[in-house]
ChimeraX commands (.cxc) that place a marker at each C-alpha (Angstrom):
marker #1 position 110.61,150.08,63.90 radius 0.5
marker #1 position 112.00,153.66,63.81 radius 0.5
marker #1 position 115.46,154.09,65.24 radius 0.5
marker #1 position 115.98,157.64,66.49 radius 0.5
marker #1 position 119.24,159.51,66.06 radius 0.5
marker #1 position 119.63,159.65,69.89 radius 0.5
marker #1 position 119.28,155.84,70.21 radius 0.5
marker #1 position 121.75,155.23,67.39 radius 0.5
marker #1 position 124.33,157.60,68.88 radius 0.5
marker #1 position 123.83,156.08,72.36 radius 0.5
marker #1 position 124.45,152.57,71.07 radius 0.5
marker #1 position 127.52,153.72,69.14 radius 0.5
marker #1 position 128.92,155.49,72.19 radius 0.5
marker #1 position 128.40,152.37,74.34 radius 0.5
marker #1 position 130.21,150.16,71.86 radius 0.5
marker #1 position 133.11,152.61,71.50 radius 0.5
marker #1 position 133.45,152.89,75.30 radius 0.5
marker #1 position 134.17,149.17,75.58 radius 0.5
marker #1 position 131.44,148.71,78.20 radius 0.5
marker #1 position 129.42,145.47,78.11 radius 0.5
marker #1 position 125.79,145.58,77.01 radius 0.5
marker #1 position 123.09,145.70,79.69 radius 0.5
marker #1 position 122.70,142.41,81.65 radius 0.5
marker #1 position 119.66,140.19,81.30 radius 0.5
marker #1 position 117.96,139.28,84.56 radius 0.5
marker #1 position 119.35,135.73,84.51 radius 0.5
marker #1 position 122.88,137.08,84.01 radius 0.5
marker #1 position 122.65,138.92,87.35 radius 0.5
marker #1 position 121.14,135.93,89.20 radius 0.5
marker #1 position 120.71,135.88,92.13 radius 0.5
marker #1 position 119.84,139.49,92.76 radius 0.5
marker #1 position 117.45,138.81,95.67 radius 0.5
marker #1 position 116.47,136.13,98.19 radius 0.5
marker #1 position 116.23,132.55,96.84 radius 0.5
marker #1 position 113.76,130.05,98.32 radius 0.5
marker #1 position 114.77,126.39,98.61 radius 0.5
marker #1 position 111.76,124.16,99.34 radius 0.5
marker #1 position 112.25,121.02,101.48 radius 0.5
marker #1 position 109.51,118.37,101.21 radius 0.5
marker #1 position 110.13,117.28,104.82 radius 0.5
marker #1 position 109.91,118.87,108.24 radius 0.5
marker #1 position 112.87,120.32,110.16 radius 0.5
marker #1 position 115.55,118.08,111.61 radius 0.5
marker #1 position 115.78,115.22,109.12 radius 0.5
marker #1 position 118.60,114.53,106.70 radius 0.5
marker #1 position 116.82,116.34,103.85 radius 0.5
marker #1 position 116.38,119.49,105.90 radius 0.5
marker #1 position 119.84,119.40,107.49 radius 0.5
marker #1 position 121.70,118.79,104.24 radius 0.5
marker #1 position 119.71,121.50,102.46 radius 0.5
marker #1 position 120.54,124.02,105.19 radius 0.5
marker #1 position 124.25,123.16,104.88 radius 0.5
marker #1 position 124.09,123.77,101.13 radius 0.5
marker #1 position 121.97,126.92,101.46 radius 0.5
marker #1 position 124.57,128.42,103.77 radius 0.5
marker #1 position 127.35,127.54,101.30 radius 0.5
marker #1 position 125.40,128.99,98.36 radius 0.5
marker #1 position 124.82,132.24,100.26 radius 0.5
marker #1 position 128.48,132.55,101.15 radius 0.5
marker #1 position 129.58,131.98,97.54 radius 0.5
marker #1 position 126.91,133.93,95.67 radius 0.5
marker #1 position 126.53,136.81,98.17 radius 0.5
marker #1 position 122.77,136.45,98.39 radius 0.5
marker #1 position 120.41,134.93,100.94 radius 0.5
marker #1 position 119.19,131.35,100.34 radius 0.5
marker #1 position 116.45,130.35,102.75 radius 0.5
marker #1 position 114.98,126.91,103.46 radius 0.5
marker #1 position 111.22,126.55,103.63 radius 0.5
marker #1 position 109.82,123.26,104.97 radius 0.5
marker #1 position 106.66,122.06,103.22 radius 0.5
marker #1 position 106.14,118.52,104.52 radius 0.5
marker #1 position 103.24,116.23,103.84 radius 0.5
marker #1 position 101.54,113.89,101.34 radius 0.5
marker #1 position 104.67,111.88,100.66 radius 0.5
marker #1 position 106.54,115.01,99.42 radius 0.5
marker #1 position 103.74,115.89,96.98 radius 0.5
marker #1 position 102.89,119.18,98.69 radius 0.5
marker #1 position 106.36,120.57,98.08 radius 0.5
marker #1 position 106.53,119.08,94.60 radius 0.5
marker #1 position 103.22,120.74,93.64 radius 0.5
marker #1 position 104.25,124.07,95.15 radius 0.5
marker #1 position 107.44,124.36,93.10 radius 0.5
marker #1 position 105.85,122.90,89.96 radius 0.5
marker #1 position 103.42,125.84,90.00 radius 0.5
marker #1 position 105.90,128.49,91.15 radius 0.5
marker #1 position 107.12,131.23,88.74 radius 0.5
marker #1 position 110.11,130.14,86.67 radius 0.5
marker #1 position 112.12,133.19,87.64 radius 0.5
marker #1 position 115.04,131.40,89.30 radius 0.5
marker #1 position 114.03,132.26,92.86 radius 0.5
marker #1 position 112.24,129.05,93.91 radius 0.5
marker #1 position 113.81,125.57,93.79 radius 0.5
marker #1 position 112.80,122.16,95.09 radius 0.5
marker #1 position 115.13,119.93,97.08 radius 0.5
marker #1 position 113.50,116.85,95.63 radius 0.5
marker #1 position 113.55,113.48,97.35 radius 0.5
marker #1 position 113.22,109.84,96.25 radius 0.5
marker #1 position 109.39,109.62,96.62 radius 0.5
marker #1 position 109.14,111.99,93.63 radius 0.5
marker #1 position 109.92,109.00,91.39 radius 0.5
marker #1 position 107.22,106.79,92.90 radius 0.5
marker #1 position 104.38,109.25,93.60 radius 0.5
marker #1 position 102.33,108.63,90.46 radius 0.5
marker #1 position 102.61,104.83,90.69 radius 0.5
marker #1 position 101.54,104.89,94.35 radius 0.5
marker #1 position 98.90,107.62,94.30 radius 0.5
marker #1 position 97.64,107.82,90.73 radius 0.5
marker #1 position 96.89,111.16,89.07 radius 0.5
marker #1 position 98.90,114.00,90.62 radius 0.5
marker #1 position 98.17,117.73,90.87 radius 0.5
marker #1 position 101.26,118.46,88.80 radius 0.5
marker #1 position 102.90,117.03,85.69 radius 0.5
marker #1 position 106.46,115.75,85.57 radius 0.5
marker #1 position 107.02,118.24,82.73 radius 0.5
marker #1 position 106.27,121.11,85.17 radius 0.5
marker #1 position 109.69,120.58,86.77 radius 0.5
marker #1 position 113.18,120.28,85.33 radius 0.5
marker #1 position 116.25,118.67,86.96 radius 0.5
marker #1 position 119.11,120.91,88.03 radius 0.5
marker #1 position 121.57,118.67,89.91 radius 0.5
marker #1 position 121.68,115.63,92.11 radius 0.5
marker #1 position 123.23,116.22,95.54 radius 0.5
marker #1 position 123.41,113.26,97.90 radius 0.5
marker #1 position 122.20,109.71,98.52 radius 0.5
marker #1 position 121.40,108.03,101.81 radius 0.5
marker #1 position 122.43,104.34,101.59 radius 0.5
marker #1 position 120.09,101.79,103.17 radius 0.5
marker #1 position 121.62,99.19,105.48 radius 0.5
marker #1 position 119.93,95.86,106.28 radius 0.5
marker #1 position 119.80,95.67,110.08 radius 0.5
marker #1 position 118.72,92.91,112.45 radius 0.5
marker #1 position 118.78,92.50,116.22 radius 0.5
marker #1 position 121.98,90.91,117.53 radius 0.5
marker #1 position 119.73,88.53,119.51 radius 0.5
marker #1 position 117.86,87.27,116.43 radius 0.5
marker #1 position 118.05,83.52,115.66 radius 0.5
marker #1 position 119.72,84.33,112.33 radius 0.5
marker #1 position 123.12,85.99,111.86 radius 0.5
marker #1 position 123.57,86.26,108.07 radius 0.5
marker #1 position 121.46,87.17,105.07 radius 0.5
marker #1 position 121.10,83.53,103.89 radius 0.5
marker #1 position 120.01,82.58,107.39 radius 0.5
marker #1 position 117.48,85.43,107.46 radius 0.5
marker #1 position 115.96,84.25,104.17 radius 0.5
marker #1 position 115.91,80.61,105.30 radius 0.5
marker #1 position 114.20,81.70,108.50 radius 0.5
marker #1 position 111.57,83.58,106.50 radius 0.5
marker #1 position 110.91,80.57,104.27 radius 0.5
marker #1 position 110.41,78.41,107.36 radius 0.5
marker #1 position 107.61,80.65,108.61 radius 0.5
marker #1 position 104.07,80.46,107.16 radius 0.5
marker #1 position 103.81,84.26,107.03 radius 0.5
marker #1 position 107.43,84.88,106.04 radius 0.5
marker #1 position 109.49,87.85,107.27 radius 0.5
marker #1 position 108.39,91.07,108.92 radius 0.5
marker #1 position 110.16,94.28,107.96 radius 0.5
marker #1 position 109.94,97.64,109.69 radius 0.5
marker #1 position 109.81,100.76,107.47 radius 0.5
marker #1 position 109.00,104.48,107.70 radius 0.5
marker #1 position 105.83,103.93,105.69 radius 0.5
marker #1 position 104.21,102.39,102.62 radius 0.5
marker #1 position 106.03,103.41,99.47 radius 0.5
marker #1 position 109.15,104.63,101.26 radius 0.5
marker #1 position 112.52,103.59,99.90 radius 0.5
marker #1 position 113.14,101.15,102.81 radius 0.5
marker #1 position 109.74,99.58,102.14 radius 0.5
marker #1 position 110.37,99.26,98.41 radius 0.5
marker #1 position 113.85,97.88,98.96 radius 0.5
marker #1 position 112.37,95.27,101.32 radius 0.5
marker #1 position 109.76,94.31,98.73 radius 0.5
marker #1 position 112.53,93.93,96.15 radius 0.5
marker #1 position 114.42,91.64,98.46 radius 0.5
marker #1 position 111.30,89.57,99.21 radius 0.5
marker #1 position 110.67,89.15,95.48 radius 0.5
marker #1 position 114.20,88.21,94.49 radius 0.5
marker #1 position 114.71,85.92,97.49 radius 0.5
marker #1 position 111.42,84.16,96.88 radius 0.5
marker #1 position 110.25,84.71,100.44 radius 0.5
marker #1 position 106.98,86.08,101.82 radius 0.5
marker #1 position 107.25,89.42,103.56 radius 0.5
marker #1 position 105.12,91.88,105.45 radius 0.5
marker #1 position 105.93,95.59,105.66 radius 0.5
marker #1 position 105.10,97.15,109.03 radius 0.5
marker #1 position 105.18,100.95,108.94 radius 0.5
marker #1 position 106.27,103.04,111.92 radius 0.5
marker #1 position 106.50,106.73,112.58 radius 0.5
marker #1 position 110.24,107.30,112.79 radius 0.5
marker #1 position 113.24,105.11,113.41 radius 0.5
marker #1 position 112.94,105.07,117.20 radius 0.5
marker #1 position 109.68,103.12,117.12 radius 0.5
marker #1 position 110.94,100.61,114.57 radius 0.5
marker #1 position 114.14,100.06,116.50 radius 0.5
marker #1 position 112.17,99.36,119.69 radius 0.5
marker #1 position 110.21,96.65,117.88 radius 0.5
marker #1 position 113.38,95.23,116.32 radius 0.5
marker #1 position 115.14,95.03,119.69 radius 0.5
marker #1 position 112.07,93.33,121.18 radius 0.5
marker #1 position 112.05,90.72,118.44 radius 0.5
marker #1 position 108.59,91.72,117.15 radius 0.5
marker #1 position 109.95,92.47,113.66 radius 0.5
marker #1 position 112.71,90.55,111.91 radius 0.5
marker #1 position 114.66,93.28,110.12 radius 0.5
marker #1 position 114.71,96.79,108.72 radius 0.5
marker #1 position 116.45,98.78,106.03 radius 0.5
marker #1 position 117.61,102.08,107.44 radius 0.5
marker #1 position 120.11,104.93,107.25 radius 0.5
marker #1 position 123.30,104.17,109.14 radius 0.5
marker #1 position 123.58,107.31,111.29 radius 0.5
marker #1 position 120.48,106.60,113.34 radius 0.5
marker #1 position 121.31,102.89,113.72 radius 0.5
marker #1 position 125.06,103.26,114.33 radius 0.5
marker #1 position 124.90,103.72,118.14 radius 0.5
marker #1 position 122.99,100.43,118.36 radius 0.5
marker #1 position 125.52,98.74,116.06 radius 0.5
marker #1 position 128.44,100.03,118.09 radius 0.5
marker #1 position 126.85,98.91,121.37 radius 0.5
marker #1 position 126.36,95.38,120.00 radius 0.5
marker #1 position 122.55,95.54,119.96 radius 0.5
marker #1 position 122.18,95.55,116.17 radius 0.5
marker #1 position 123.95,93.57,113.47 radius 0.5
marker #1 position 124.50,94.90,109.92 radius 0.5
marker #1 position 123.87,92.24,107.26 radius 0.5
marker #1 position 124.55,94.39,104.20 radius 0.5
marker #1 position 123.92,97.55,102.27 radius 0.5
marker #1 position 121.53,97.97,99.33 radius 0.5
marker #1 position 124.07,99.83,97.15 radius 0.5
marker #1 position 125.88,98.99,93.93 radius 0.5
marker #1 position 129.19,99.29,95.83 radius 0.5
marker #1 position 130.20,99.14,99.47 radius 0.5
marker #1 position 129.50,102.38,101.27 radius 0.5
marker #1 position 132.41,104.41,102.62 radius 0.5
marker #1 position 130.16,105.15,105.56 radius 0.5
marker #1 position 130.50,101.51,106.73 radius 0.5
marker #1 position 132.73,99.58,104.33 radius 0.5
marker #1 position 132.59,96.43,106.48 radius 0.5
marker #1 position 129.04,95.81,105.26 radius 0.5
marker #1 position 128.92,93.76,102.03 radius 0.5
marker #1 position 126.48,94.82,99.37 radius 0.5
marker #1 position 123.36,92.74,98.89 radius 0.5
marker #1 position 124.43,92.18,95.29 radius 0.5
marker #1 position 127.65,90.62,96.56 radius 0.5
marker #1 position 125.43,88.18,98.47 radius 0.5
marker #1 position 123.48,87.07,95.43 radius 0.5
marker #1 position 120.89,89.84,94.99 radius 0.5
marker #1 position 122.14,92.10,92.16 radius 0.5
marker #1 position 118.80,93.86,91.70 radius 0.5
marker #1 position 118.37,94.94,95.31 radius 0.5
marker #1 position 119.81,98.42,94.97 radius 0.5
marker #1 position 117.97,101.28,96.69 radius 0.5
marker #1 position 118.74,104.46,98.55 radius 0.5
marker #1 position 117.19,107.69,99.65 radius 0.5
marker #1 position 118.34,110.58,97.48 radius 0.5
marker #1 position 118.04,114.35,97.26 radius 0.5
marker #1 position 118.71,116.86,94.53 radius 0.5
marker #1 position 117.58,120.15,93.05 radius 0.5
marker #1 position 114.76,120.78,90.62 radius 0.5
marker #1 position 113.30,123.99,89.22 radius 0.5
marker #1 position 110.07,125.09,87.54 radius 0.5
marker #1 position 110.26,124.07,83.90 radius 0.5
marker #1 position 110.25,127.69,82.67 radius 0.5
marker #1 position 113.36,128.66,84.67 radius 0.5
marker #1 position 115.96,130.18,82.32 radius 0.5
marker #1 position 118.73,127.80,81.27 radius 0.5
marker #1 position 121.55,130.15,82.37 radius 0.5
marker #1 position 120.13,130.11,85.91 radius 0.5
marker #1 position 119.86,126.30,85.88 radius 0.5
marker #1 position 123.43,126.03,84.66 radius 0.5
marker #1 position 124.69,128.45,87.30 radius 0.5
marker #1 position 123.00,126.61,90.18 radius 0.5
marker #1 position 124.19,123.27,88.81 radius 0.5
marker #1 position 127.78,124.54,88.87 radius 0.5
marker #1 position 127.27,125.96,92.36 radius 0.5
marker #1 position 125.95,122.63,93.68 radius 0.5
marker #1 position 129.00,120.81,92.28 radius 0.5
marker #1 position 131.33,123.41,93.82 radius 0.5
marker #1 position 129.66,123.25,97.22 radius 0.5
marker #1 position 129.67,119.45,97.33 radius 0.5
marker #1 position 133.39,119.42,96.51 radius 0.5
marker #1 position 134.14,121.61,99.53 radius 0.5
marker #1 position 135.80,119.41,102.20 radius 0.5
marker #1 position 133.95,121.00,105.13 radius 0.5
marker #1 position 130.59,120.47,103.43 radius 0.5
marker #1 position 131.42,116.85,102.51 radius 0.5
marker #1 position 132.49,116.11,106.09 radius 0.5
marker #1 position 129.27,117.49,107.51 radius 0.5
marker #1 position 127.17,115.51,105.01 radius 0.5
marker #1 position 129.07,112.31,105.81 radius 0.5
marker #1 position 128.30,112.89,109.48 radius 0.5
marker #1 position 124.62,112.83,108.49 radius 0.5
marker #1 position 125.02,109.44,106.77 radius 0.5
marker #1 position 124.96,110.93,103.27 radius 0.5
marker #1 position 127.20,110.29,100.28 radius 0.5
marker #1 position 127.86,113.07,97.79 radius 0.5
marker #1 position 126.61,112.44,94.23 radius 0.5
marker #1 position 127.25,115.16,91.67 radius 0.5
marker #1 position 126.51,115.35,87.95 radius 0.5
marker #1 position 124.81,117.32,85.23 radius 0.5
marker #1 position 121.14,118.19,85.00 radius 0.5
marker #1 position 120.81,115.71,82.12 radius 0.5
marker #1 position 122.37,112.93,84.21 radius 0.5
marker #1 position 120.03,113.72,87.09 radius 0.5
marker #1 position 117.05,113.61,84.73 radius 0.5
marker #1 position 118.15,110.21,83.45 radius 0.5
marker #1 position 118.55,108.95,87.01 radius 0.5
marker #1 position 115.02,110.07,87.94 radius 0.5
marker #1 position 113.59,108.38,84.82 radius 0.5
marker #1 position 115.44,105.17,85.66 radius 0.5
marker #1 position 114.22,105.21,89.24 radius 0.5
marker #1 position 110.64,105.89,88.11 radius 0.5
marker #1 position 110.66,102.96,85.69 radius 0.5
marker #1 position 112.26,100.57,88.17 radius 0.5
marker #1 position 109.97,101.28,91.10 radius 0.5
marker #1 position 106.78,101.65,89.04 radius 0.5
marker #1 position 107.23,98.09,87.83 radius 0.5
marker #1 position 107.73,96.79,91.37 radius 0.5
marker #1 position 104.82,98.80,92.79 radius 0.5
marker #1 position 102.42,97.48,90.18 radius 0.5
marker #1 position 103.72,93.92,90.46 radius 0.5
marker #1 position 103.32,93.94,94.25 radius 0.5
marker #1 position 99.98,95.79,94.13 radius 0.5
marker #1 position 101.22,98.54,96.47 radius 0.5
marker #1 position 99.20,101.66,97.22 radius 0.5
marker #1 position 100.23,104.89,98.94 radius 0.5
marker #1 position 98.76,105.86,102.28 radius 0.5
marker link #1:1,2 radius 0.2
marker link #1:2,3 radius 0.2
marker link #1:3,4 radius 0.2
marker link #1:4,5 radius 0.2
marker link #1:5,6 radius 0.2
marker link #1:6,7 radius 0.2
marker link #1:7,8 radius 0.2
marker link #1:8,9 radius 0.2
marker link #1:9,10 radius 0.2
marker link #1:10,11 radius 0.2
marker link #1:11,12 radius 0.2
marker link #1:12,13 radius 0.2
marker link #1:13,14 radius 0.2
marker link #1:14,15 radius 0.2
marker link #1:15,16 radius 0.2
marker link #1:16,17 radius 0.2
marker link #1:17,18 radius 0.2
marker link #1:18,19 radius 0.2
marker link #1:19,20 radius 0.2
marker link #1:20,21 radius 0.2
marker link #1:21,22 radius 0.2
marker link #1:22,23 radius 0.2
marker link #1:23,24 radius 0.2
marker link #1:24,25 radius 0.2
marker link #1:25,26 radius 0.2
marker link #1:26,27 radius 0.2
marker link #1:27,28 radius 0.2
marker link #1:28,29 radius 0.2
marker link #1:29,30 radius 0.2
marker link #1:30,31 radius 0.2
marker link #1:31,32 radius 0.2
marker link #1:32,33 radius 0.2
marker link #1:33,34 radius 0.2
marker link #1:34,35 radius 0.2
marker link #1:35,36 radius 0.2
marker link #1:36,37 radius 0.2
marker link #1:37,38 radius 0.2
marker link #1:38,39 radius 0.2
marker link #1:39,40 radius 0.2
marker link #1:40,41 radius 0.2
marker link #1:41,42 radius 0.2
marker link #1:42,43 radius 0.2
marker link #1:43,44 radius 0.2
marker link #1:44,45 radius 0.2
marker link #1:45,46 radius 0.2
marker link #1:46,47 radius 0.2
marker link #1:47,48 radius 0.2
marker link #1:48,49 radius 0.2
marker link #1:49,50 radius 0.2
marker link #1:50,51 radius 0.2
marker link #1:51,52 radius 0.2
marker link #1:52,53 radius 0.2
marker link #1:53,54 radius 0.2
marker link #1:54,55 radius 0.2
marker link #1:55,56 radius 0.2
marker link #1:56,57 radius 0.2
marker link #1:57,58 radius 0.2
marker link #1:58,59 radius 0.2
marker link #1:59,60 radius 0.2
marker link #1:60,61 radius 0.2
marker link #1:61,62 radius 0.2
marker link #1:62,63 radius 0.2
marker link #1:63,64 radius 0.2
marker link #1:64,65 radius 0.2
marker link #1:65,66 radius 0.2
marker link #1:66,67 radius 0.2
marker link #1:67,68 radius 0.2
marker link #1:68,69 radius 0.2
marker link #1:69,70 radius 0.2
marker link #1:70,71 radius 0.2
marker link #1:71,72 radius 0.2
marker link #1:72,73 radius 0.2
marker link #1:73,74 radius 0.2
marker link #1:74,75 radius 0.2
marker link #1:75,76 radius 0.2
marker link #1:76,77 radius 0.2
marker link #1:77,78 radius 0.2
marker link #1:78,79 radius 0.2
marker link #1:79,80 radius 0.2
marker link #1:80,81 radius 0.2
marker link #1:81,82 radius 0.2
marker link #1:82,83 radius 0.2
marker link #1:83,84 radius 0.2
marker link #1:84,85 radius 0.2
marker link #1:85,86 radius 0.2
marker link #1:86,87 radius 0.2
marker link #1:87,88 radius 0.2
marker link #1:88,89 radius 0.2
marker link #1:89,90 radius 0.2
marker link #1:90,91 radius 0.2
marker link #1:91,92 radius 0.2
marker link #1:92,93 radius 0.2
marker link #1:93,94 radius 0.2
marker link #1:94,95 radius 0.2
marker link #1:95,96 radius 0.2
marker link #1:96,97 radius 0.2
marker link #1:97,98 radius 0.2
marker link #1:98,99 radius 0.2
marker link #1:99,100 radius 0.2
marker link #1:100,101 radius 0.2
marker link #1:101,102 radius 0.2
marker link #1:102,103 radius 0.2
marker link #1:103,104 radius 0.2
marker link #1:104,105 radius 0.2
marker link #1:105,106 radius 0.2
marker link #1:106,107 radius 0.2
marker link #1:107,108 radius 0.2
marker link #1:108,109 radius 0.2
marker link #1:109,110 radius 0.2
marker link #1:110,111 radius 0.2
marker link #1:111,112 radius 0.2
marker link #1:112,113 radius 0.2
marker link #1:113,114 radius 0.2
marker link #1:114,115 radius 0.2
marker link #1:115,116 radius 0.2
marker link #1:116,117 radius 0.2
marker link #1:117,118 radius 0.2
marker link #1:118,119 radius 0.2
marker link #1:119,120 radius 0.2
marker link #1:120,121 radius 0.2
marker link #1:121,122 radius 0.2
marker link #1:122,123 radius 0.2
marker link #1:123,124 radius 0.2
marker link #1:124,125 radius 0.2
marker link #1:125,126 radius 0.2
marker link #1:126,127 radius 0.2
marker link #1:127,128 radius 0.2
marker link #1:128,129 radius 0.2
marker link #1:129,130 radius 0.2
marker link #1:130,131 radius 0.2
marker link #1:131,132 radius 0.2
marker link #1:132,133 radius 0.2
marker link #1:133,134 radius 0.2
marker link #1:134,135 radius 0.2
marker link #1:135,136 radius 0.2
marker link #1:136,137 radius 0.2
marker link #1:137,138 radius 0.2
marker link #1:138,139 radius 0.2
marker link #1:139,140 radius 0.2
marker link #1:140,141 radius 0.2
marker link #1:141,142 radius 0.2
marker link #1:142,143 radius 0.2
marker link #1:143,144 radius 0.2
marker link #1:144,145 radius 0.2
marker link #1:145,146 radius 0.2
marker link #1:146,147 radius 0.2
marker link #1:147,148 radius 0.2
marker link #1:148,149 radius 0.2
marker link #1:149,150 radius 0.2
marker link #1:150,151 radius 0.2
marker link #1:151,152 radius 0.2
marker link #1:152,153 radius 0.2
marker link #1:153,154 radius 0.2
marker link #1:154,155 radius 0.2
marker link #1:155,156 radius 0.2
marker link #1:156,157 radius 0.2
marker link #1:157,158 radius 0.2
marker link #1:158,159 radius 0.2
marker link #1:159,160 radius 0.2
marker link #1:160,161 radius 0.2
marker link #1:161,162 radius 0.2
marker link #1:162,163 radius 0.2
marker link #1:163,164 radius 0.2
marker link #1:164,165 radius 0.2
marker link #1:165,166 radius 0.2
marker link #1:166,167 radius 0.2
marker link #1:167,168 radius 0.2
marker link #1:168,169 radius 0.2
marker link #1:169,170 radius 0.2
marker link #1:170,171 radius 0.2
marker link #1:171,172 radius 0.2
marker link #1:172,173 radius 0.2
marker link #1:173,174 radius 0.2
marker link #1:174,175 radius 0.2
marker link #1:175,176 radius 0.2
marker link #1:176,177 radius 0.2
marker link #1:177,178 radius 0.2
marker link #1:178,179 radius 0.2
marker link #1:179,180 radius 0.2
marker link #1:180,181 radius 0.2
marker link #1:181,182 radius 0.2
marker link #1:182,183 radius 0.2
marker link #1:183,184 radius 0.2
marker link #1:184,185 radius 0.2
marker link #1:185,186 radius 0.2
marker link #1:186,187 radius 0.2
marker link #1:187,188 radius 0.2
marker link #1:188,189 radius 0.2
marker link #1:189,190 radius 0.2
marker link #1:190,191 radius 0.2
marker link #1:191,192 radius 0.2
marker link #1:192,193 radius 0.2
marker link #1:193,194 radius 0.2
marker link #1:194,195 radius 0.2
marker link #1:195,196 radius 0.2
marker link #1:196,197 radius 0.2
marker link #1:197,198 radius 0.2
marker link #1:198,199 radius 0.2
marker link #1:199,200 radius 0.2
marker link #1:200,201 radius 0.2
marker link #1:201,202 radius 0.2
marker link #1:202,203 radius 0.2
marker link #1:203,204 radius 0.2
marker link #1:204,205 radius 0.2
marker link #1:205,206 radius 0.2
marker link #1:206,207 radius 0.2
marker link #1:207,208 radius 0.2
marker link #1:208,209 radius 0.2
marker link #1:209,210 radius 0.2
marker link #1:210,211 radius 0.2
marker link #1:211,212 radius 0.2
marker link #1:212,213 radius 0.2
marker link #1:213,214 radius 0.2
marker link #1:214,215 radius 0.2
marker link #1:215,216 radius 0.2
marker link #1:216,217 radius 0.2
marker link #1:217,218 radius 0.2
marker link #1:218,219 radius 0.2
marker link #1:219,220 radius 0.2
marker link #1:220,221 radius 0.2
marker link #1:221,222 radius 0.2
marker link #1:222,223 radius 0.2
marker link #1:223,224 radius 0.2
marker link #1:224,225 radius 0.2
marker link #1:225,226 radius 0.2
marker link #1:226,227 radius 0.2
marker link #1:227,228 radius 0.2
marker link #1:228,229 radius 0.2
marker link #1:229,230 radius 0.2
marker link #1:230,231 radius 0.2
marker link #1:231,232 radius 0.2
marker link #1:232,233 radius 0.2
marker link #1:233,234 radius 0.2
marker link #1:234,235 radius 0.2
marker link #1:235,236 radius 0.2
marker link #1:236,237 radius 0.2
marker link #1:237,238 radius 0.2
marker link #1:238,239 radius 0.2
marker link #1:239,240 radius 0.2
marker link #1:240,241 radius 0.2
marker link #1:241,242 radius 0.2
marker link #1:242,243 radius 0.2
marker link #1:243,244 radius 0.2
marker link #1:244,245 radius 0.2
marker link #1:245,246 radius 0.2
marker link #1:246,247 radius 0.2
marker link #1:247,248 radius 0.2
marker link #1:248,249 radius 0.2
marker link #1:249,250 radius 0.2
marker link #1:250,251 radius 0.2
marker link #1:251,252 radius 0.2
marker link #1:252,253 radius 0.2
marker link #1:253,254 radius 0.2
marker link #1:254,255 radius 0.2
marker link #1:255,256 radius 0.2
marker link #1:256,257 radius 0.2
marker link #1:257,258 radius 0.2
marker link #1:258,259 radius 0.2
marker link #1:259,260 radius 0.2
marker link #1:260,261 radius 0.2
marker link #1:261,262 radius 0.2
marker link #1:262,263 radius 0.2
marker link #1:263,264 radius 0.2
marker link #1:264,265 radius 0.2
marker link #1:265,266 radius 0.2
marker link #1:266,267 radius 0.2
marker link #1:267,268 radius 0.2
marker link #1:268,269 radius 0.2
marker link #1:269,270 radius 0.2
marker link #1:270,271 radius 0.2
marker link #1:271,272 radius 0.2
marker link #1:272,273 radius 0.2
marker link #1:273,274 radius 0.2
marker link #1:274,275 radius 0.2
marker link #1:275,276 radius 0.2
marker link #1:276,277 radius 0.2
marker link #1:277,278 radius 0.2
marker link #1:278,279 radius 0.2
marker link #1:279,280 radius 0.2
marker link #1:280,281 radius 0.2
marker link #1:281,282 radius 0.2
marker link #1:282,283 radius 0.2
marker link #1:283,284 radius 0.2
marker link #1:284,285 radius 0.2
marker link #1:285,286 radius 0.2
marker link #1:286,287 radius 0.2
marker link #1:287,288 radius 0.2
marker link #1:288,289 radius 0.2
marker link #1:289,290 radius 0.2
marker link #1:290,291 radius 0.2
marker link #1:291,292 radius 0.2
marker link #1:292,293 radius 0.2
marker link #1:293,294 radius 0.2
marker link #1:294,295 radius 0.2
marker link #1:295,296 radius 0.2
marker link #1:296,297 radius 0.2
marker link #1:297,298 radius 0.2
marker link #1:298,299 radius 0.2
marker link #1:299,300 radius 0.2
marker link #1:300,301 radius 0.2
marker link #1:301,302 radius 0.2
marker link #1:302,303 radius 0.2
marker link #1:303,304 radius 0.2
marker link #1:304,305 radius 0.2
marker link #1:305,306 radius 0.2
marker link #1:306,307 radius 0.2
marker link #1:307,308 radius 0.2
marker link #1:308,309 radius 0.2
marker link #1:309,310 radius 0.2
marker link #1:310,311 radius 0.2
marker link #1:311,312 radius 0.2
marker link #1:312,313 radius 0.2
marker link #1:313,314 radius 0.2
marker link #1:314,315 radius 0.2
marker link #1:315,316 radius 0.2
marker link #1:316,317 radius 0.2
marker link #1:317,318 radius 0.2
marker link #1:318,319 radius 0.2
marker link #1:319,320 radius 0.2
marker link #1:320,321 radius 0.2
marker link #1:321,322 radius 0.2
marker link #1:322,323 radius 0.2
marker link #1:323,324 radius 0.2
view
């Protein structure tokens, strides 16, 4: 390569002036609008929490972050979209728990896990074991004994086959040694109607939607499927406290990027997620949505996803579950 006298003098002048060298594109990130892809429709906890974070990112980084809802196919539509997006730092996925179970439930996917890289975990949605206050059982041991007394076992309401509430219920059936039948419903309202009518025995659900029924005395909380009691409702003992140490499950959301996204951009968004989640106003709003903040590094989030994938893949295959 021939270096001209003009180029050499220009470089020398720049170094003597004390000015920094020209920025790479990732150093100036974000320099334009950033798309955050939600795998669910508007109005749910995934969408609401993402919009809260997008607003905070925009305020901090002085650039527009917009939420695009791409629901369908058990989150696979959004996953595929971001997996095949350019790795330029301007498209991210707000990934949800079904990402870890998609391949086990549906078989070959239209994207590879290596097409996406973790950025940062954001929140979890603890699952609470709920029964009708009028049910003939009042505690978890009584619920299990009731199920064992019935030829067909227990009936559990869930948002659908392969959902976290469904899988958590299957885990409880297995560890309790009781038969169980998952009955999927479209949304919490329908499942709560059936629970109140006594046509299903129990459900595992987010607390925010069930809380009005709990406070009015219509529902009873038997426990939470978390490793520790949830600050959202600390009165509820964990299922592991009640003899089921393996029954730990929750909905969760976090950020992923196309695998070719530059590392400096990933690092910058990871730091921004941690900063936003530490903001008291943001934490309060997330808590109001029944969500618990969970921060960490990209590596830690990747390890979490791998652990969830291994755990639920084993259960799905053992129970012979298939996605809808």
